[in-house]
C-alpha positions in Angstrom: -13.2 90.5 11.8 -13.5 87.0 10.3 -9.7 86.6 10.3 -9.6 87.5 14.0 -12.3 84.9 14.7 -10.3 82.4 12.7 -7.1 83.2 14.5 -8.9 83.0 17.9 -10.4 79.6 17.1 -7.0 78.3 15.9 -5.5 79.4 19.3 -8.3 77.7 21.2 -7.8 74.5 19.1 -4.2 74.6 20.0 -4.7 75.2 23.7 -7.3 72.5 24.0 -5.2 70.0 22.1 -2.1 70.9 24.2 -4.1 70.3 27.4 -5.4 67.0 26.1 -1.9 65.8 25.1 -0.5 66.8 28.5 -3.1 64.7 30.1 -2.6 61.7 27.8 1.1 61.8 28.0 1.4 62.1 31.8 -1.3 59.4 32.2 0.6 57.0 29.9 3.9 57.8 31.5 2.9 57.1 35.1 0.0 54.6 34.7 -1.0 51.5 32.8 -4.2 49.7 32.1 -4.2 46.1 30.9 -5.9 42.8 31.0 -4.2 39.5 31.7 -7.1 37.0 32.3 -8.7 36.7 28.9 -11.7 34.8 30.4 -12.9 37.6 32.7 -11.1 40.4 30.7 -10.9 42.4 33.9 -8.9 45.6 33.4 -6.1 46.0 35.9 -4.3 49.2 36.8 -0.7 49.7 37.8 1.9 52.5 38.3 4.5 52.3 35.6 8.2 51.7 36.2 9.6 55.1 35.4 13.0 53.8 34.5 11.4 51.4 32.0 9.4 54.3 30.5 12.5 56.5 30.2 14.3 53.5 28.6 11.4 53.0 26.1 11.4 56.7 25.2 15.2 56.6 24.9 15.1 53.7 22.5 12.4 55.5 20.4 14.4 58.7 20.4 17.6 56.8 19.5 15.8 55.1 16.6 14.5 58.5 15.3 18.1 59.9 15.6 19.5 57.1 13.5 16.7 57.5 10.9 17.3 61.3 10.8 21.1 60.8 10.3 20.5 58.2 7.7 17.9 60.3 5.9 20.2 63.3 5.9 22.3 61.6 3.2 19.5 61.1 0.7 16.1 61.8 2.2 14.0 60.8 -0.9 15.8 57.5 -1.4 15.6 56.6 2.4 11.9 57.6 2.5 11.1 55.2 -0.4 13.0 52.4 1.3 11.1 53.0 4.6 7.8 53.1 2.7 8.5 49.8 1.0 9.7 48.2 4.3 6.5 49.4 6.1 4.2 47.9 3.6 6.1 44.6 3.5 6.1 44.4 7.2 2.4 45.0 7.5 1.7 42.4 4.8 4.1 39.9 6.3 3.0 40.2 10.0 -0.6 40.5 9.0 -0.3 37.4 6.9 1.5 35.5 9.7 -1.3 36.5 12.1 -3.9 35.1 9.6 -2.0 31.8 9.1 -1.0 31.1 12.7 -3.2 33.4 14.9 -6.3 31.8 13.4 -8.7 34.4 14.8 -12.4 34.2 14.1 -15.2 36.8 14.4 -17.0 36.6 17.8 -19.9 38.3 19.6 -21.1 41.4 17.7 -18.5 40.9 15.0 -19.8 37.3 14.4 -23.5 38.5 14.3 -22.8 41.1 11.6 -20.5 38.7 9.7 -23.2 35.9 9.8 -26.0 38.3 8.7 -23.8 39.4 5.7 -23.1 35.8 4.8 -26.8 34.9 4.8 -27.7 37.9 2.7 -25.0 37.1 0.2 -26.9 33.8 -0.6 -30.3 35.5 -0.7 -31.5 34.9 2.9 -33.3 38.1 3.8 -34.7 36.8 7.1 -32.0 38.7 8.9 -34.1 41.8 8.2 -36.9 41.4 10.7 -38.5 43.7 13.3 -38.3 41.1 16.2 -36.0 38.2 15.5 -33.1 40.1 14.0 -29.8 41.2 15.6 -30.2 44.3 13.4 -33.4 45.4 15.2 -31.3 45.8 18.3 -28.3 47.4 16.5 -29.5 48.9 13.2 -26.4 51.0 13.0 -24.6 47.8 11.9 -26.4 47.7 8.5 -23.6 49.7 6.8 -20.8 47.3 7.9 -23.1 44.4 7.0 -23.5 45.8 3.5 -19.7 46.1 3.1 -19.2 42.5 4.4 -21.9 41.3 2.1 -20.0 42.6 -0.9 -16.9 40.8 0.3 -18.9 37.6 0.9 -20.3 37.7 -2.7 -16.8 38.1 -4.1 -15.6 35.2 -2.0 -18.6 33.0 -3.1 -17.8 33.6 -6.7 -14.4 32.0 -6.2 -16.0 28.8 -5.1 -13.5 28.0 -2.4 -14.8 25.9 0.4 -13.5 28.0 3.3 -15.0 30.6 5.6 -15.1 34.0 4.0 -13.4 35.6 7.1 -10.1 34.3 5.8 -10.5 36.4 2.7 -11.9 39.4 4.7 -8.8 39.4 6.9 -6.6 39.6 3.8 -8.6 42.5 2.6 -8.2 44.2 6.1 -4.5 43.8 5.9 -4.5 45.6 2.6 -6.8 48.3 4.1 -4.3 48.7 6.9 -1.6 49.3 4.3 -3.9 51.8 2.6 -4.5 53.7 5.8 -0.8 54.1 6.4 -0.3 55.2 2.9 -3.0 57.8 3.1 -1.6 59.2 6.3 1.9 59.2 4.8 0.7 61.3 1.8 -1.2 63.7 4.1 1.8 64.3 6.4 4.0 65.1 3.5 1.7 68.1 2.8 1.8 69.7 6.3 5.1 68.7 7.7 7.8 71.4 7.6 10.7 69.1 8.3 11.5 66.7 5.4 12.4 63.9 7.8 8.9 63.7 9.3 7.4 61.3 6.7 10.3 58.9 7.6 9.5 59.2 11.3 5.9 58.5 10.5 6.8 55.3 8.7 9.0 54.2 11.6 6.0 54.7 14.0 3.8 52.7 11.6 6.2 49.8 11.5 6.4 49.8 15.3 2.6 49.8 15.8 1.9 46.2 16.7 -1.7 46.8 18.0 -2.5 48.1 14.5 -1.2 44.8 13.0 -3.3 42.8 15.4 -6.4 44.7 14.5 -5.9 43.8 10.8 -7.4 40.4 11.8 -10.4 41.9 13.6 -13.3 41.4 11.2 -15.4 44.4 12.3 -15.7 48.1 11.5 -12.6 49.8 12.9 -10.1 49.0 10.1 -12.2 49.8 7.0 -13.8 52.9 8.7 -10.5 54.5 9.7 -9.1 53.7 6.3 -12.0 55.6 4.6 -11.6 58.5 7.0 -7.8 58.7 6.4 -8.3 58.9 2.7 -11.1 61.5 3.2 -8.8 63.6 5.3 -6.1 63.4 2.6 -8.5 64.4 -0.1 -9.8 67.2 2.1 -6.2 68.6 2.6 -5.7 68.5 -1.1 -8.9 70.6 -1.5 -8.0 73.1 1.3 -4.3 73.3 1.2 -3.5 72.6 -2.5 -6.6 74.3 -3.9 -7.5 71.2 -5.9 -11.1 72.2 -6.5 -12.8 68.8 -7.2 -11.1 66.9 -4.4 -14.0 67.6 -2.1 -16.0 64.9 -4.0 -13.8 61.9 -3.0 -13.4 63.5 0.4 -17.2 63.6 1.1 -17.6 60.1 -0.4 -14.9 58.7 1.9 -16.2 60.5 5.0 -19.7 59.1 4.3 -18.3 55.6 3.8 -16.4 55.9 7.1 -19.7 56.7 8.9 -21.5 53.9 7.1 -19.0 51.4 8.3 -18.9 52.7 11.9 -21.5 55.1 13.2 -19.1 56.4 15.9 -17.1 58.0 13.0 -19.7 60.8 13.3 -17.3 62.1 16.0 -14.6 62.5 13.3 -17.2 64.0 11.0 -18.0 66.7 13.5 -14.3 67.6 13.5 -14.4 67.8 9.7 -17.5 70.1 9.8 -16.0 72.4 12.4 -12.8 72.8 10.4 -14.6 73.4 7.1 -17.0 75.9 8.7 -14.2 77.9 10.3 -12.1 77.8 7.2 -15.1 79.2 5.3 -15.3 82.0 7.8 -11.6 82.8 7.9 -11.0 82.7 4.2 -14.5 83.9 3.2 -15.1 80.9 0.9 -18.7 79.9 0.6 -17.6 76.7 -1.1 -16.0 75.4 2.1 -19.3 75.9 3.9 -21.2 74.1 1.2 -18.8 71.1 1.5 -19.3 71.1 5.3 -23.1 71.0 5.0 -22.9 68.3 2.3 -20.5 66.2 4.4 -22.9 66.5 7.4 -26.0 65.6 5.3 -24.5 62.6 3.6 -23.0 61.3 6.8 -26.3 61.5 8.7 -28.3 60.1 5.8 -26.1 57.2 4.6 -27.1 54.7 7.3 -30.8 55.3 7.0 -30.5 55.0 3.3 -28.7 51.7 3.5 -31.3 50.4 6.0 -34.2 51.5 3.8 -32.6 49.7 0.9 -32.4 46.4 2.9 -36.0 46.9 4.1 -37.2 47.3 0.5 -35.2 44.3 -0.6 -36.5 42.0 2.1 -40.0 43.3 2.3 -39.6 43.7 6.0 -38.6 46.4 8.5 -36.1 46.9 11.4 -36.7 48.5 14.8 -35.0 51.8 15.9 -32.7 49.7 18.1 -31.1 50.0 21.5 -31.4 53.7 22.5 -28.6 56.2 22.9 -29.8 57.1 26.4 -29.4 53.5 27.5 -25.7 53.7 26.4 -25.2 56.8 28.5 -26.9 55.2 31.5 -24.6 52.1 31.1 -21.6 54.4 30.8 -22.3 55.5 34.4 -22.4 52.0 35.8 -19.9 49.5 37.0 -19.0 46.5 34.9 -17.2 43.2 35.4 -14.3 44.5 33.2 -14.0 48.2 34.1 -16.1 51.3 34.9 -18.6 52.2 32.2 -17.9 49.2 30.0 -20.6 47.0 28.6 -22.6 45.2 31.3 -25.7 44.4 29.4 -27.9 47.2 30.7 -28.7 48.7 27.3 -29.5 45.4 25.6 -31.4 43.9 28.5 -33.5 47.0 29.2 -34.5 47.2 25.6 -35.3 43.5 25.3 -37.1 43.1 28.6 -39.4 46.0 27.6 -40.5 44.4 24.4 -38.1 46.5 22.3 -40.0 49.6 23.2 -37.7 52.6 22.8 -39.8 55.0 24.8 -40.0 52.7 27.8 -36.2 52.0 27.5 -35.5 55.7 27.5 -37.7 56.2 30.6 -35.9 53.5 32.6 -32.5 54.8 31.3 -33.4 58.3 32.4 -34.3 57.2 35.9 -31.0 55.2 36.1 -29.0 58.3 35.0 -30.8 60.5 37.6 -30.2 57.9 40.4 -26.5 57.6 39.5 -26.1 61.4 39.4 -27.7 61.7 42.8 -25.3 59.0 44.1 -22.3 60.8 42.6 -23.4 64.1 44.2 -23.5 62.4 47.6 -20.3 60.5 47.1 -17.9 62.8 45.2 -14.8 60.7 46.0 -16.4 57.6 44.5 -17.5 59.7 41.5 -13.9 60.9 40.9 -12.6 57.4 41.3 -15.2 56.0 38.9 -14.4 58.4 36.1 -10.7 58.2 36.6 -11.0 54.4 36.3 -13.2 54.8 33.2 -10.7 57.2 31.6 -7.6 55.2 32.4 -9.1 51.9 31.3 -9.5 53.4 27.8 -6.7 55.8 27.2 -4.1 54.1 29.4 -4.2 50.8 27.6 -1.4 50.7 25.0 -2.8 47.5 23.5 -6.2 49.1 22.9 -7.7 45.7 23.8 -6.2 44.2 20.6 -5.8 40.8 22.3 -9.4 40.8 23.6 -10.8 41.9 20.2 -9.0 39.1 18.3 -9.1 36.4 21.0 -11.6 34.0 19.6 -10.0 31.2 17.5 -11.3 28.3 15.4 -8.5 26.0 16.9 -5.0 25.1 16.2 -3.5 28.5 17.1 0.3 28.4 17.0 1.8 28.1 20.6 3.7 31.4 20.1 0.4 33.2 19.5 -1.3 31.4 22.3 1.4 32.8 24.6 0.9 36.2 23.2 -2.8 36.1 24.0 -2.9 34.2 27.3 0.7 33.3 28.3 4.0 34.8 29.2 4.1 36.5 25.8 1.2 38.8 26.8 3.4 40.5 29.5 6.0 41.5 26.9 3.3 42.7 24.4 1.6 44.8 27.1 4.9 46.3 28.2 5.9 47.0 24.6 2.5 48.5 23.7 2.5 50.8 26.7 6.0 52.1 25.9 5.0 52.7 22.3 1.8 54.5 23.4 3.9 56.8 25.6 6.2 57.5 22.7 3.3 58.5 20.4 1.7 60.7 23.1 5.0 62.4 23.8 5.6 63.1 20.1 2.1 64.6 19.7 2.7 66.7 22.8 6.0 68.0 21.4 4.3 69.0 18.2 2.0 71.3 20.1 4.8 73.0 22.1 4.8 76.1 19.8 6.2 79.5 20.8 3.8 81.5 23.0 4.1 84.5 20.6 2.7 82.4 17.6 0.1 80.9 19.8 -1.3 84.3 21.0 -1.3 85.6 17.4 -3.3 82.6 16.3 -1.0 81.8 13.4 -1.2 78.7 11.4 -3.9 76.8 9.6 -6.8 75.2 11.4 -6.7 72.2 9.0 -3.6 70.8 10.7 -5.7 70.4 13.9 -8.3 68.1 12.2 -7.1 64.9 13.7 -6.5 66.5 17.1 -10.0 67.9 17.2 -11.4 64.5 16.4 -9.3 62.9 19.2 -10.6 65.6 21.6 -14.1 64.8 20.6 -13.5 61.1 21.1 -12.1 61.7 24.6 -15.2 63.6 25.7 -17.6 61.3 24.0 -16.3 58.1 25.5 -16.3 59.6 29.0 -20.1 59.8 28.6 -20.8 56.8 26.4 -20.1 53.1 26.8 -16.3 52.7 27.5 -13.9 50.3 25.8 -10.2 50.5 25.1 -11.0 49.1 21.6 -12.9 52.3 20.8 -9.7 54.3 21.3 -7.7 52.4 18.6 -9.0 54.7 15.9 -7.9 57.8 17.7 -4.5 56.3 18.4 -3.9 56.1 14.6 -4.9 59.7 14.2 -2.2 60.7 16.6 0.7 59.0 14.7 1.2 61.8 12.2 1.4 64.4 15.0 3.8 62.2 16.9 6.1 62.0 13.8 5.8 65.8 13.3 6.7 66.4 17.0 9.8 64.2 16.7 10.7 66.2 13.6 10.5 69.5 15.5 12.6 68.1 18.3 15.2 66.8 15.8 15.5 70.2 14.1 15.5 72.1 17.4 12.4 74.0 16.5 10.4 73.3 19.7 10.7 76.6 21.4 11.9 78.9 18.7 
């Protein structure tokens, strides 16, 4: 009975993932979302040029064909060359962006960075119930703790420069580590030997990922921690390495500490572990699932309590979740459901009273739902725009995230952000996004016979379940294309595996 349930859930995971990838691929193939004016950051929408999209897919397919032909001669040797080239490219381009892009933390990124800098020199006034950024957003304490460690290391060197230069170097290295973790993981579940080579090609082509290596915020270290956690988990589940659950749980907890939204990824982990425990009748899997959930939910409160004890002060509970949901149903100057200040302003204007903030947010949600019921066409247009502004932007708002500069940005990078170069980058990123979505879709085109029988391991769907959770969550929560960047990285291994199946002619067999 347990095996039947396991097979049924595997089939459901496959069907839902297939439906999701069909939606994402056809959205990316026919539509684009992008921003040109970096002052207003208004998200624009356009129908894609289908010939340009076909050309982009043809270029990607041709590149994969050449790599496959090259790898057929000596796959291990070629794989090592591609791995070295990928790491060198990330280090080189990431370094050039640091030297000539000259990005600087801004907005929330600056607030967390500055709080960490002050704590690193003993200033604990950033922990305060009223006059602290963290009393509005206490979920940032984990990232602040991480940045404080980096600040302290930098201060020990005695170099009279901002620590964010050093932190960006660390983030470039973490980007390399993310790619390497995914590369190791894909070698475990890929049936075609050429798939790791395809993955490395996709990693080299991922320019938004390179741009995000200079974004001093939570995305890069969090996705790195999760990628290593997923690798260790696969070692535990697929290779039967009994003690690998320890670094897996540690990495998952670190990922949530750095970025609270990583709880979406953790839910996927818990689902997979619980169903694996049921299907294979292993209580140990269930114990790891429970432990992962407990540590992920408790790590941020534990870090916050540590800072409160250290400072002798306290933090508030922060801007409420309900106010984020209410804001996600409202228009914004950038796009539907994006930040418009509702959550922050409501919380602040009511004296940081969480209960009052929730009451006002609940009324706003009810009013909006009533409006949507009376105007179904506007409701559909609103949520279509909200969806497309996030999942149809191939740049994942990389330019907006790294826009702020401390001056002297090289003209080429200035053009990339705000000039003619931005058009080329947007076109390239949209073509690349379509290629990744298509590859992941091809991976899921399994024979109907195998699908009905529920064959296969649920562990291979971990990343896809996480992406599905992200898709649903950000249709309810505050929207932003930047939030989708993490999920785009999780799709790369599946895209490589799909290209491998196409190359081997295994799609419909």
